[in-house]
ROTITOR-91035 format. One record per residue (C-alpha): residue number from 1; residue in three letters; x, y, z. Coordinates in Angstrom, 1 decimal, padded with zeros to 4 digits. Each point is the difference from the previous one (the first is absolute). Last residue first. Example, Ala and Ser with C-alpha at 12.3 -4.5 7.8 and 13.67 -1.06 7.14 Angstrom:
# residues 2
<pt num="2" residu="SER" xx="013.7" yy="-001.1" zz="007.1"/>
<pt num="1" residu="ALA" xx="-001.4" yy="-003.4" zz="000.7"/>
# end
This chain:
# residues 74
<pt num="74" residu="ARG" xx="-027.1" yy="023.6" zz="-006.4"/>
<pt num="73" residu="ALA" xx="-002.1" yy="-002.4" zz="002.4"/>
<pt num="72" residu="GLU" xx="001.9" yy="001.3" zz="003.1"/>
<pt num="71" residu="GLU" xx="-001.3" yy="003.6" zz="-000.9"/>
<pt num="70" residu="LEU" xx="-003.4" yy="-001.1" zz="-000.5"/>
<pt num="69" residu="THR" xx="000.0" yy="-001.2" zz="003.5"/>
<pt num="68" residu="ASN" xx="-000.6" yy="-003.2" zz="002.1"/>
<pt num="67" residu="THR" xx="001.4" yy="-002.2" zz="-002.7"/>
<pt num="66" residu="VAL" xx="-001.3" yy="-003.1" zz="-001.8"/>
<pt num="65" residu="PRO" xx="-003.6" yy="000.2" zz="001.2"/>
<pt num="64" residu="LYS" xx="-000.5" yy="-002.6" zz="-000.5"/>
<pt num="63" residu="GLU" xx="001.8" yy="-003.2" zz="000.7"/>
<pt num="62" residu="ILE" xx="003.5" yy="-000.7" zz="-001.1"/>
<pt num="61" residu="PHE" xx="001.4" yy="-002.8" zz="-002.3"/>
<pt num="60" residu="ILE" xx="003.6" yy="000.7" zz="-000.8"/>
<pt num="59" residu="HIS" xx="002.7" yy="-001.7" zz="-002.3"/>
<pt num="58" residu="LYS" xx="003.5" yy="000.7" zz="001.5"/>
<pt num="57" residu="SER" xx="002.7" yy="002.2" zz="-001.7"/>
<pt num="56" residu="LEU" xx="001.7" yy="000.5" zz="003.3"/>
<pt num="55" residu="LYS" xx="-000.8" yy="003.7" zz="-000.2"/>
<pt num="54" residu="MET" xx="-003.4" yy="-000.7" zz="-000.6"/>
<pt num="53" residu="ALA" xx="-000.5" yy="-002.3" zz="003.0"/>
<pt num="52" residu="LYS" xx="001.4" yy="002.8" zz="002.3"/>
<pt num="51" residu="VAL" xx="-002.2" yy="002.5" zz="-001.6"/>
<pt num="50" residu="ALA" xx="-003.2" yy="-002.1" zz="000.2"/>
<pt num="49" residu="TYR" xx="000.9" yy="-000.3" zz="003.9"/>
<pt num="48" residu="GLU" xx="000.3" yy="003.7" zz="000.6"/>
<pt num="47" residu="PHE" xx="-003.1" yy="000.9" zz="-002.3"/>
<pt num="46" residu="HIS" xx="-002.3" yy="-002.8" zz="001.4"/>
<pt num="45" residu="SER" xx="000.6" yy="001.1" zz="003.8"/>
<pt num="44" residu="ILE" xx="-002.8" yy="002.9" zz="000.2"/>
<pt num="43" residu="THR" xx="-002.3" yy="-002.5" zz="-001.7"/>
<pt num="42" residu="PRO" xx="000.1" yy="-002.2" zz="002.9"/>
<pt num="41" residu="LYS" xx="002.0" yy="-003.2" zz="-000.9"/>
<pt num="40" residu="VAL" xx="-000.7" yy="-002.8" zz="-002.4"/>
<pt num="39" residu="ILE" xx="002.9" yy="000.2" zz="-002.5"/>
<pt num="38" residu="ASP" xx="000.4" yy="-003.2" zz="-002.1"/>
<pt num="37" residu="VAL" xx="003.6" yy="-000.1" zz="-001.1"/>
<pt num="36" residu="VAL" xx="001.1" yy="-002.2" zz="-003.2"/>
<pt num="35" residu="ASP" xx="003.4" yy="-001.6" zz="-000.7"/>
<pt num="34" residu="VAL" xx="001.0" yy="-000.7" zz="003.7"/>
<pt num="33" residu="LEU" xx="003.2" yy="-000.5" zz="001.9"/>
<pt num="32" residu="GLN" xx="001.3" yy="003.6" zz="000.3"/>
<pt num="31" residu="MET" xx="-003.5" yy="001.1" zz="000.9"/>
<pt num="30" residu="LEU" xx="000.1" yy="-002.1" zz="003.1"/>
<pt num="29" residu="GLU" xx="003.4" yy="001.3" zz="001.4"/>
<pt num="28" residu="ASP" xx="-001.3" yy="003.7" zz="-000.7"/>
<pt num="27" residu="VAL" xx="-003.1" yy="-000.8" zz="001.9"/>
<pt num="26" residu="ASN" xx="001.7" yy="-000.8" zz="003.1"/>
<pt num="25" residu="ASP" xx="-001.2" yy="-002.4" zz="002.7"/>
<pt num="24" residu="PHE" xx="-001.0" yy="-002.7" zz="-002.5"/>
<pt num="23" residu="VAL" xx="-002.6" yy="-002.4" zz="000.8"/>
<pt num="22" residu="PRO" xx="000.2" yy="-003.4" zz="-001.6"/>
<pt num="21" residu="VAL" xx="-003.2" yy="-001.7" zz="-001.6"/>
<pt num="20" residu="GLY" xx="-002.0" yy="-002.9" zz="001.5"/>
<pt num="19" residu="TYR" xx="-003.3" yy="001.4" zz="-001.0"/>
<pt num="18" residu="LYS" xx="-001.9" yy="000.3" zz="003.5"/>
<pt num="17" residu="ASN" xx="003.2" yy="000.0" zz="002.0"/>
<pt num="16" residu="SER" xx="001.7" yy="002.9" zz="-002.2"/>
<pt num="15" residu="ILE" xx="-003.3" yy="002.0" zz="-000.1"/>
<pt num="14" residu="HIS" xx="-000.5" yy="-000.2" zz="003.8"/>
<pt num="13" residu="THR" xx="003.7" yy="000.9" zz="000.6"/>
<pt num="12" residu="ALA" xx="-000.1" yy="003.0" zz="-002.4"/>
<pt num="11" residu="ASN" xx="-003.2" yy="001.2" zz="001.6"/>
<pt num="10" residu="GLU" xx="001.8" yy="-000.1" zz="003.6"/>
<pt num="9" residu="GLU" xx="003.0" yy="001.5" zz="-001.4"/>
<pt num="8" residu="ASN" xx="-001.9" yy="003.1" zz="-001.5"/>
<pt num="7" residu="SER" xx="002.6" yy="001.4" zz="-002.1"/>
<pt num="6" residu="ASP" xx="-000.8" yy="-002.7" zz="-002.7"/>
<pt num="5" residu="PHE" xx="002.4" yy="-001.4" zz="-002.3"/>
<pt num="4" residu="ILE" xx="-000.9" yy="-003.5" zz="-001.6"/>
<pt num="3" residu="GLY" xx="001.8" yy="-002.9" zz="-001.7"/>
<pt num="2" residu="VAL" xx="001.3" yy="-001.6" zz="-003.3"/>
<pt num="1" residu="MET" xx="-003.4" yy="-000.8" zz="-001.5"/>
# end
């Protein structure tokens, strides 16, 4: 595991301390360093982060529902 990004700084610090992984302040920086992205955000954010990862040819694991709207899924 390369690291985590969480927009909630308190949550990011907790996870970092618990599992000993670095916290990234910038999701784009983290995505440059990984092969796989696990998207665990509110559904409304899934599309945004999935597109970023796909543009970088990353493998993606994303919780359901994958997108917030049918249009995003298309």
